[in-house]
Backbone bond lengths (Angstrom), bond angles and torsions (degrees), N, CA, C in turn:
res aa  C-N    CA-C-N  psi(-1)  N-CA   C-N-CA  omega(-1)  CA-C   N-CA-C  phi
1 X - - - 1.429 - - 1.526 108.97 -
2 X 1.291 116.69 124.53 1.458 122.78 -175.98 1.517 111.24 -73.84
3 X 1.296 114.08 138.47 1.456 121.24 174.99 1.512 108.59 -110.90
4 X 1.324 118.40 144.54 1.468 119.41 174.37 1.517 110.11 -60.39
5 X 1.325 115.85 145.03 1.452 121.62 -179.84 1.522 109.40 -104.51
6 X 1.332 117.61 141.15 1.463 119.82 -178.50 1.519 112.53 -68.14
7 X 1.324 115.94 140.72 1.466 122.20 175.11 1.517 108.02 -141.78
8 X 1.314 116.43 74.76 1.458 118.47 -178.37 1.511 110.27 70.19
9 X 1.326 117.33 -120.67 1.451 122.02 -176.09 1.523 113.09 -79.07
10 X 1.327 117.72 -33.18 1.457 121.32 -175.74 1.514 110.04 -118.11
11 X 1.325 116.33 166.56 1.447 121.74 -176.92 1.519 112.11 -105.91
12 X 1.318 115.48 144.27 1.458 121.43 171.25 1.519 107.05 -97.30
13 X 1.301 116.65 124.14 1.457 122.07 -179.88 1.525 108.09 -88.13
14 X 1.323 117.10 111.72 1.460 121.09 -175.67 1.530 112.13 -63.71
15 X 1.313 118.45 -15.48 1.469 120.49 175.61 1.530 111.20 -64.74
16 X 1.339 116.35 -19.57 1.472 120.42 177.56 1.526 111.57 -63.99
17 X 1.330 117.38 -23.08 1.465 120.72 -179.52 1.520 111.90 -59.52
18 X 1.313 117.22 -27.21 1.464 120.95 178.98 1.528 111.37 -65.08
19 X 1.323 117.74 -28.29 1.461 122.21 -175.69 1.531 113.25 -102.09
20 X 1.322 117.58 -19.52 1.463 120.60 -175.69 1.520 111.65 -89.57
21 X 1.336 115.62 142.85 1.458 121.90 174.17 1.519 108.54 -134.43
22 X 1.307 115.10 161.37 1.460 121.06 177.30 1.529 109.01 -67.72
23 X 1.330 118.07 131.25 1.465 120.04 179.02 1.532 113.46 -70.40
24 X 1.323 117.76 -13.54 1.462 121.02 179.96 1.529 110.88 -92.96
25 X 1.338 116.69 -52.04 1.467 121.14 -173.26 1.522 113.58 -101.12
26 X 1.303 117.13 -15.05 1.471 123.52 -175.59 1.522 112.11 64.45
27 X 1.324 116.80 21.74 1.464 123.22 177.30 1.526 109.00 -96.15
28 X 1.323 115.32 170.01 1.458 121.03 178.30 1.521 111.87 -68.29
29 X 1.327 115.22 167.83 1.456 122.69 -177.58 1.522 109.86 -121.78
30 X 1.323 116.01 157.15 1.461 122.49 174.98 1.526 108.08 -113.49
31 X 1.317 116.46 138.79 1.464 121.89 -179.17 1.517 110.12 -91.31
32 X 1.335 116.76 124.28 1.459 122.82 174.09 1.524 107.09 -104.64
33 X 1.329 116.20 99.25 1.467 121.46 -175.61 1.525 111.99 -66.19
34 X 1.321 117.29 -35.80 1.462 120.74 -177.72 1.525 111.77 -65.22
35 X 1.329 117.10 -42.79 1.468 120.93 -178.21 1.522 112.91 -95.07
36 X 1.337 116.72 -5.66 1.467 122.06 -177.90 1.526 110.85 55.72
37 X 1.342 114.05 57.77 1.456 121.54 -179.73 1.523 109.84 -139.68
38 X 1.324 114.46 157.57 1.451 121.65 169.56 1.521 106.49 -107.12
39 X 1.326 116.33 125.87 1.453 122.52 -171.86 1.528 110.44 -102.25
40 X 1.332 115.42 129.29 1.456 122.20 170.19 1.516 106.49 -111.37
41 X 1.325 115.95 97.40 1.462 120.48 -177.47 1.529 110.63 -63.77
42 X 1.333 117.17 -40.05 1.468 120.84 -178.74 1.527 112.11 -62.53
43 X 1.324 117.53 -37.63 1.466 121.42 179.98 1.525 111.69 -87.86
44 X 1.336 117.58 -15.15 1.455 120.71 -177.50 1.514 112.62 70.65
45 X 1.360 116.03 33.77 1.465 121.32 -176.75 1.524 111.20 -128.86
46 X 1.329 115.09 151.79 1.457 123.03 173.75 1.523 107.71 -123.23
47 X 1.329 116.22 121.30 1.462 121.95 -178.81 1.527 109.01 -96.67
48 X 1.328 117.91 129.15 1.463 120.50 -176.58 1.529 112.57 -72.94
49 X 1.329 114.06 154.75 1.468 121.39 171.60 1.525 105.66 -114.58
50 X 1.317 116.24 120.23 1.466 121.38 -178.26 1.520 109.39 -120.33
51 X 1.316 115.98 124.20 1.464 122.10 -179.30 1.524 111.29 52.50
52 X 1.343 116.23 38.22 1.448 121.47 177.28 1.513 114.85 82.45
53 X 1.331 118.09 2.18 1.464 121.80 -176.34 1.529 109.54 -115.35
54 X 1.340 117.62 122.13 1.459 119.90 176.54 1.530 110.88 -67.76
55 X 1.318 115.62 132.82 1.464 121.49 177.32 1.526 106.35 -100.48
56 X 1.335 116.13 101.27 1.459 121.73 -171.99 1.535 112.27 -96.75
57 X 1.313 116.69 34.44 1.461 122.33 177.94 1.524 109.22 -95.13
58 X 1.315 116.61 130.39 1.457 121.09 -178.03 1.526 110.89 -59.16
59 X 1.324 117.30 -37.97 1.472 121.63 179.74 1.530 112.69 -65.07
60 X 1.329 117.43 -21.79 1.466 121.82 -179.03 1.534 111.80 -94.15
61 X 1.330 117.57 -9.61 1.464 121.75 -175.78 1.520 110.82 -76.46
62 X 1.318 114.36 152.63 1.454 122.70 176.43 1.525 108.40 -102.23
63 X 1.320 116.69 135.30 1.469 120.70 176.30 1.524 109.34 -71.27
64 X 1.324 115.73 135.03 1.465 120.19 177.15 1.514 109.13 -77.96
65 X 1.323 115.55 150.64 1.473 121.47 179.17 1.503 110.86 -69.20
């Protein structure tokens, strides 16, 4: 059973991963709790989570190394 993960003031509910997809590839995402990001390995992007809310804008994503 998934528990919400802390993200500063608000929590990110990992159950949201079931509904979220990468806006570039339309594939699933992986949650990186340490960096507070959603990772799209296929697109090579990491989408930030701010105040418990995933920011799924390509312009806001970080390129993966």
